[in-house]
C-alpha positions as CSV (number, residue, x, y, z in Angstrom):
1,M,0.0,0.0,0.0
2,S,1.3,3.4,-0.9
3,V,0.5,6.6,1.0
4,V,0.5,9.9,-0.8
5,F,0.9,13.2,1.2
6,E,1.4,16.8,0.3
7,G,4.5,18.5,1.6
8,K,6.5,21.6,0.8
9,F,8.4,19.6,-1.8
10,G,5.2,18.5,-3.6
11,R,3.3,15.2,-3.7
12,I,5.4,12.3,-2.2
13,S,4.4,8.6,-2.4
14,T,5.9,6.1,0.1
15,S,5.8,3.5,-2.7
16,E,8.5,5.4,-4.5
17,T,12.2,4.8,-3.9
18,F,12.8,8.1,-2.2
19,Y,15.0,9.1,0.6
20,M,15.4,12.5,2.0
21,K,18.7,13.1,3.9
22,P,18.4,15.4,6.9
23,Y,20.1,18.7,6.4
24,M,23.7,18.6,7.4
25,K,25.9,21.7,7.8
26,R,29.2,21.5,5.9
27,E,32.2,20.9,8.0
28,T,34.4,23.9,8.8
29,V,38.1,23.8,8.1
30,K,38.6,23.5,11.9
31,D,36.2,20.5,12.2
32,A,37.9,18.8,9.3
33,G,41.3,19.5,10.7
34,L,40.3,18.1,14.1
35,W,39.1,14.9,12.3
36,V,42.5,14.5,10.5
37,V,44.3,14.7,13.9
38,Q,41.8,12.2,15.4
39,R,42.5,9.7,12.6
40,L,46.2,9.9,13.0
41,K,46.0,9.5,16.8
42,K,43.5,6.6,16.4
43,N,46.1,4.8,14.4
44,G,48.8,5.3,17.1
45,Y,50.6,8.4,15.9
46,S,51.1,11.8,17.5
47,A,49.7,14.7,15.5
48,Y,49.4,18.5,15.9
49,W,48.2,21.6,14.1
50,V,51.3,23.7,13.3
51,G,52.3,27.0,11.8
52,G,50.1,29.8,10.7
53,C,46.8,28.2,11.9
54,V,48.1,28.1,15.5
55,R,49.4,31.7,15.3
56,D,46.0,32.9,13.9
57,M,44.1,30.9,16.6
58,L,46.1,32.6,19.4
59,L,45.6,36.0,17.8
60,G,41.9,35.5,17.3
61,R,42.2,35.7,13.5
62,P,40.1,33.5,11.2
63,I,41.8,30.2,10.3
64,K,41.7,29.6,6.6
65,E,43.9,26.5,6.3
66,I,45.5,24.0,8.7
67,D,48.9,22.3,8.4
68,I,49.5,19.2,10.5
69,A,52.8,17.8,11.8
70,T,53.0,14.1,12.8
71,N,55.4,11.2,13.4
72,A,53.5,9.2,10.8
73,K,55.6,8.6,7.6
74,P,54.2,9.3,4.1
75,D,53.3,5.7,3.5
76,D,51.5,5.6,6.9
77,V,49.5,8.7,5.9
78,A,48.6,7.2,2.6
79,S,47.2,4.1,4.3
80,I,45.2,6.0,6.9
81,F,43.3,8.4,4.6
82,K,41.1,7.5,1.8
83,K,42.3,10.4,-0.4
84,T,45.9,11.7,-0.4
85,I,48.2,13.5,-2.7
86,P,51.9,12.8,-2.5
87,V,53.0,16.4,-3.2
88,G,56.4,16.0,-1.5
89,A,56.6,12.5,-0.2
90,K,60.4,12.4,-0.3
91,F,60.4,15.3,2.0
92,G,57.8,13.7,4.2
93,V,54.9,15.9,2.9
94,M,51.5,14.5,1.9
95,I,48.1,16.1,1.3
96,A,45.1,14.6,3.1
97,V,41.7,15.5,1.8
98,R,38.6,15.9,4.0
99,S,35.3,17.5,3.1
100,G,36.9,19.3,0.2
101,Y,39.7,20.8,2.3
102,Q,43.3,19.9,1.7
103,F,45.6,19.5,4.7
104,Q,49.4,19.4,4.4
105,V,50.4,16.5,6.6
106,A,54.2,16.6,7.2
107,T,56.4,14.1,9.1
108,F,58.5,15.6,11.9
109,R,61.9,16.2,10.2
110,T,65.1,18.1,10.1
111,D,66.4,19.5,6.9
112,K,69.9,19.1,5.4
113,T,71.6,21.5,3.1
114,Y,69.6,23.9,0.8
115,S,71.6,24.0,-2.5
116,D,68.9,25.9,-4.4
117,G,68.1,28.3,-1.6
118,R,64.5,27.1,-1.5
119,H,64.2,23.3,-0.9
120,P,66.2,20.9,1.3
121,D,68.5,18.5,-0.6
122,S,67.4,15.8,1.8
123,V,65.6,15.3,5.2
124,V,65.9,13.2,8.3
125,F,62.8,12.2,10.2
126,A,62.9,13.5,13.8
127,D,60.7,14.4,16.7
128,A,58.4,17.4,17.2
129,Q,60.9,19.6,19.0
130,E,63.5,19.2,16.2
131,D,60.9,19.7,13.6
132,V,59.9,23.2,14.7
133,K,63.6,24.3,14.8
134,R,63.7,24.1,11.0
135,R,60.7,26.4,10.5
136,D,60.9,30.1,9.6
137,F,59.7,32.3,12.4
138,T,58.9,31.8,16.1
139,I,55.3,32.9,15.6
140,N,54.9,30.1,13.0
141,G,56.7,27.5,15.0
142,M,54.1,26.5,17.7
143,L,52.3,23.1,17.8
144,Y,48.7,22.7,19.1
145,D,46.9,19.5,20.0
146,P,43.2,20.3,19.2
147,L,42.0,17.2,21.1
148,K,43.7,18.1,24.4
149,G,43.7,21.8,23.9
150,E,47.5,21.7,24.6
151,L,50.0,24.1,23.1
152,L,53.7,23.2,22.6
153,D,56.0,26.1,22.2
154,F,59.7,25.2,22.0
155,V,60.8,28.5,20.3
156,G,59.2,31.4,22.2
157,G,56.4,32.0,19.8
158,Q,53.9,33.0,22.4
159,E,56.2,35.7,23.9
160,D,56.9,37.1,20.4
161,L,53.2,37.2,19.7
162,K,52.7,39.3,22.9
163,R,55.6,41.5,21.9
164,R,54.3,41.7,18.3
165,I,57.6,40.7,16.8
166,V,58.6,38.7,13.7
167,R,61.7,36.7,14.8
168,A,63.5,34.0,12.9
169,I,63.9,30.7,14.7
170,G,67.5,30.2,15.8
171,D,70.2,31.8,13.6
172,A,68.4,34.3,11.5
173,R,71.0,34.3,8.7
174,E,70.9,30.6,8.4
175,R,67.1,30.5,8.3
176,M,67.2,33.1,5.4
177,K,69.9,31.3,3.5
178,E,68.0,28.0,3.7
179,D,65.0,29.5,2.0
180,K,65.5,32.9,0.3
181,L,61.7,33.4,0.0
182,R,61.8,34.0,3.8
183,L,63.3,37.4,3.0
184,L,60.0,38.5,1.6
185,R,57.9,36.5,4.1
186,A,59.4,38.4,7.0
187,I,58.1,41.6,5.5
188,R,54.8,40.0,4.6
189,F,54.1,38.9,8.2
190,A,55.1,42.2,9.6
191,L,52.6,43.9,7.4
192,M,49.8,41.4,7.7
193,L,50.0,41.3,11.5
194,D,51.3,44.9,12.0
195,F,54.3,43.5,13.8
196,E,57.9,44.8,14.0
197,I,60.8,42.7,12.6
198,E,63.3,41.7,15.2
199,E,66.7,43.3,14.9
200,N,68.8,40.2,14.0
201,T,66.2,39.0,11.6
202,W,66.0,42.4,9.9
203,S,69.8,42.5,9.6
204,A,69.8,39.1,7.9
205,V,67.1,40.3,5.4
206,K,69.1,43.3,4.4
207,E,72.4,41.4,4.2
208,L,70.9,38.7,1.9
209,A,68.5,40.9,-0.1
210,S,70.4,40.5,-3.3
211,E,70.0,36.8,-3.2
212,I,66.2,37.0,-3.7
213,K,67.0,36.8,-7.4
214,T,67.8,33.1,-7.0
215,I,64.1,32.5,-6.4
216,S,61.7,31.9,-9.3
217,G,59.6,34.8,-10.6
218,E,56.4,32.9,-9.8
219,R,57.3,32.5,-6.1
220,I,58.4,36.2,-5.8
221,R,55.2,37.3,-7.5
222,E,53.1,35.2,-5.0
223,E,54.8,36.8,-2.0
224,L,54.6,40.3,-3.4
225,M,50.9,39.8,-4.1
226,K,50.3,38.9,-0.5
227,I,52.3,41.9,0.6
228,V,50.0,44.1,-1.6
229,E,46.9,42.3,-0.2
230,A,48.0,43.4,3.4
231,D,47.1,46.9,2.2
232,R,49.7,48.8,4.2
233,M,51.3,50.3,1.2
234,N,53.2,53.1,2.9
235,R,55.0,50.8,5.3
236,A,55.4,48.1,2.6
237,A,57.2,50.7,0.4
238,K,59.5,51.6,3.2
239,L,60.3,48.0,4.2
240,L,60.9,46.8,0.7
241,D,63.0,49.8,-0.1
242,T,65.2,49.9,3.0
243,S,65.7,46.1,3.0
244,G,67.2,46.3,-0.5
245,L,64.7,43.8,-1.9
246,L,62.9,46.3,-4.1
247,D,66.1,47.1,-6.1
248,S,67.0,43.5,-6.3
249,I,63.6,42.5,-7.8
250,F,63.3,45.7,-10.0
251,P,66.8,46.7,-11.0
252,K,65.5,49.5,-13.1
253,L,64.6,51.4,-9.9
254,R,68.3,51.9,-9.2
255,S,68.8,53.9,-12.3
256,L,66.0,56.2,-11.4
257,K,68.1,57.7,-8.7
258,E,69.9,59.6,-11.4
259,V,66.7,61.0,-12.9
260,P,65.5,64.2,-11.1
261,Y,61.8,64.5,-10.6
262,N,61.8,67.9,-8.9
263,E,64.1,69.9,-6.6
264,Q,63.3,67.6,-3.6
265,Q,63.0,64.1,-5.1
266,D,64.6,61.9,-7.7
267,M,62.3,59.7,-9.9
268,R,62.9,56.7,-7.7
269,E,61.9,58.5,-4.5
270,H,58.9,59.9,-6.3
271,S,57.8,56.4,-7.4
272,L,58.0,55.1,-3.8
273,T,56.0,58.1,-2.6
274,V,53.2,57.3,-5.0
275,L,53.4,53.6,-4.1
276,G,53.0,54.5,-0.4
277,T,49.8,56.4,-1.1
278,L,48.0,53.6,-2.9
279,S,44.8,52.4,-1.3
280,S,43.7,48.7,-1.7
281,P,45.5,48.4,-5.0
282,T,45.6,45.4,-7.3
283,F,49.0,43.8,-7.7
284,V,49.3,45.0,-11.3
285,E,48.4,48.5,-10.2
286,A,51.2,48.5,-7.6
287,V,53.8,47.4,-10.1
288,A,52.6,50.0,-12.6
289,V,53.2,52.7,-10.0
290,L,56.8,51.5,-9.5
291,L,57.3,51.8,-13.3
292,H,55.5,55.1,-13.9
293,N,58.7,57.0,-14.8
294,C,57.0,60.0,-16.3
295,K,60.4,61.3,-17.5
296,A,61.0,58.4,-19.8
297,Q,60.1,58.0,-23.5
298,P,57.0,55.9,-24.2
299,S,59.1,53.2,-25.8
300,E,61.3,53.0,-22.7
301,R,58.3,52.8,-20.4
302,E,56.8,50.0,-22.5
303,K,60.0,48.0,-22.4
304,D,60.3,48.4,-18.7
305,A,56.8,47.1,-18.2
306,E,57.4,44.1,-20.4
307,T,60.6,43.3,-18.6
308,A,58.9,43.5,-15.2
309,A,56.0,41.3,-16.5
310,E,58.5,38.7,-17.6
311,T,60.5,38.8,-14.4
312,L,57.4,38.2,-12.3
313,R,55.9,35.7,-14.8
314,L,52.7,37.6,-15.2
315,S,49.9,36.1,-17.3
316,R,49.3,37.6,-20.7
317,E,46.2,39.4,-19.4
318,E,48.2,40.8,-16.5
319,Q,51.0,41.9,-18.8
320,F,48.6,43.7,-21.1
321,R,47.0,45.6,-18.2
322,L,50.5,46.5,-16.8
323,V,51.7,47.9,-20.1
324,W,48.5,49.8,-20.6
325,L,48.6,51.4,-17.2
326,V,52.3,52.3,-17.5
327,M,51.7,53.9,-20.9
328,N,48.5,55.7,-19.9
329,Q,49.5,56.8,-16.4
330,N,48.6,60.4,-17.2
331,A,45.4,59.7,-19.2
332,L,43.2,61.8,-16.8
333,D,45.3,64.9,-17.0
334,N,43.3,67.9,-18.3
335,A,40.1,65.8,-18.3
336,K,37.7,68.7,-18.5
337,N,39.1,69.6,-21.9
338,R,39.0,66.1,-23.3
339,P,36.3,64.9,-25.7
340,I,33.5,63.0,-24.1
341,S,34.3,60.1,-26.5
342,Y,37.8,59.9,-25.0
343,L,36.5,59.7,-21.5
344,K,33.8,57.2,-22.3
345,R,36.4,54.9,-23.9
346,L,38.4,55.1,-20.7
347,Y,35.3,54.3,-18.6
348,A,34.7,51.2,-20.8
349,R,38.2,49.8,-20.3
350,R,38.7,47.0,-17.7
351,E,41.7,48.8,-16.5
352,Y,39.6,51.9,-15.5
353,P,39.3,51.1,-11.8
354,E,43.1,50.5,-11.6
355,L,43.8,53.7,-13.5
356,I,41.6,55.6,-11.0
357,G,43.5,54.0,-8.1
358,L,46.8,54.9,-9.7
359,Y,45.9,58.4,-10.5
360,Q,44.3,59.0,-7.1
361,A,47.7,58.0,-5.5
362,K,49.4,60.5,-7.8
363,V,47.1,63.2,-6.6
364,K,47.8,62.3,-3.0
365,A,51.5,62.4,-3.7
366,G,51.1,65.9,-5.3
367,C,51.7,65.0,-8.9
368,G,48.2,64.5,-10.3
369,D,45.4,66.8,-11.2
370,G,42.9,66.7,-8.4
371,D,40.2,68.6,-10.3
372,S,40.5,66.3,-13.2
373,L,40.1,63.3,-10.9
374,D,37.0,64.7,-9.3
375,F,35.6,65.6,-12.7
376,V,36.1,62.1,-14.2
377,K,34.7,60.3,-11.1
378,S,31.6,62.7,-11.0
379,L,30.9,62.3,-14.7
380,R,31.0,58.5,-14.5
381,L,28.3,58.6,-11.8
382,H,26.0,60.4,-14.3
383,L,26.5,58.0,-17.2
384,T,24.8,54.7,-17.7
385,D,26.7,51.6,-19.0
386,E,24.7,51.9,-22.2
387,E,25.8,55.5,-22.7
388,I,29.4,54.5,-22.1
389,S,29.4,51.5,-24.4
390,P,26.5,51.6,-26.9
391,T,26.3,49.0,-29.6
392,P,28.3,50.5,-32.6
393,L,26.1,51.8,-35.4
394,L,28.6,50.7,-37.9
395,D,31.0,47.8,-38.4
396,G,33.3,46.4,-41.1
397,N,30.6,44.4,-42.6
398,D,28.5,47.5,-43.1
399,L,31.3,49.1,-45.0
400,I,31.8,46.1,-47.2
401,D,28.0,46.0,-47.9
402,A,28.3,49.7,-48.9
403,G,30.9,48.8,-51.5
404,Y,34.2,49.5,-49.8
405,S,37.1,47.1,-50.0
406,P,38.8,46.1,-46.7
407,S,41.9,48.1,-45.9
408,P,43.9,49.5,-43.0
409,L,41.7,52.6,-43.3
410,F,38.7,50.6,-42.1
411,G,39.8,50.7,-38.5
412,R,40.4,54.5,-38.5
413,V,37.1,55.2,-40.1
414,I,35.1,52.9,-37.8
415,D,36.9,54.5,-34.7
416,S,36.0,58.0,-35.9
417,V,32.4,57.1,-36.6
418,Y,32.1,55.5,-33.1
419,D,33.6,58.6,-31.5
420,S,30.9,60.7,-33.1
421,Q,28.3,58.2,-31.8
422,L,29.8,58.5,-28.3
423,E,29.6,62.2,-28.6
424,G,26.0,62.1,-29.6
425,K,26.6,63.6,-33.1
426,I,25.1,60.7,-34.9
427,K,22.3,58.4,-33.8
428,T,21.3,56.2,-36.8
429,K,23.0,53.8,-39.1
430,E,22.2,56.1,-42.0
431,E,24.0,59.0,-40.3
432,A,26.9,56.6,-39.5
433,L,27.2,55.5,-43.2
434,S,27.0,59.1,-44.4
435,L,29.9,60.1,-42.0
436,A,31.9,57.1,-43.2
437,R,31.5,58.1,-46.8
438,K,32.7,61.6,-46.0
439,L,35.7,60.3,-44.1
440,F,36.6,57.9,-47.0
441,A,36.3,60.8,-49.5
442,E,38.6,63.0,-47.4
443,T,41.3,60.3,-47.2
444,S,40.8,58.7,-50.6
445,S,44.3,59.8,-51.7
446,E,45.8,57.9,-48.7
447,S,43.8,54.7,-49.0
448,S,43.5,51.9,-51.5
449,T,39.7,51.7,-51.3
450,S,37.5,52.8,-54.1
451,S,34.3,54.7,-53.3
452,P,31.1,53.3,-55.0
């Protein structure tokens, strides 16, 4: 016998093969991280949360990811968890997957020499106390047992959290030489947490700054992006500058010391001043500011932007944006006297928000036109998206249908016609074609097209 009843999900019959699971809230990263530790301990191993998650927990910051340290070997980890990824098994590192979260599960170890300045040549499995001694900074070197609520601190991390200090574990110079990316990470943590960098650690950063060039462009870019995301650009500019890292990553900046900007500043100092006034910039926007040498010729600025993009291994899309921003850094100058078509084309560009951010920083630094900035921002508020980017009244097919042969002149004519449309001078296809015929006639001696 089947029973049919009405519910919020419609008519349901008990004779149907139908099962409604009760609503279950998705596990948080902390719930899943606790489960991973439980599984390891259930199989006879010790296991702890380690690194940034412990630091953030003690500071009351949100925990976004959890790393786990254990005495279980990679093969043990692979046998305990249903889904694992052997990202660095020879170094004792596995990924365990739970509820869509990925947890780096690393065997307690000590590292041997670092020939490439980034990865250990070999490792020796050890205990928890030896394991934390190889890590970067004291605030990232604490262990936490989430089952017992027990904190293990062999390196003084708690005290440095209280003192708001970024301190290398052990010999600062050795820690930096082992992994040169730590040179940038020291600055990143200082900015992210609003901490000071301990004296010996800072001395090591400055001493070894030139060696950051041994790190791949991708890794440098990732750290610089996180530095920009910290959104403390004034302090970031000062730390990157005084450490020597900025000149090592962007050698072009050194030569700008010889280029005067005004009586008070050279071009390098000016670029750093503008960088320090940026507010919530994108990474591309920040790099564009460093390269905005307004004294250079356009070809030189373009080459500098392309070189920086290659150094940082930017994507093609990022490179295009960077070059455009560097080449159009002063596009808002004298905005009140610009044609409305010019401004609408700027509004329509994907780089427009970055251009506004860059130019706003220039205004704060005293080298941009504040009236132009206010005018451009105000005008944008009064224009609809359709007014900014209307569907063109004319395209290449229309010109071909009108009897014109494709030529390099096509693009210039279409652009001129679209400018007139943006300025409200023409409103119909007939008017657009009439203007196109006039433009072709005026330039007939320069083009290879034949008018019908």
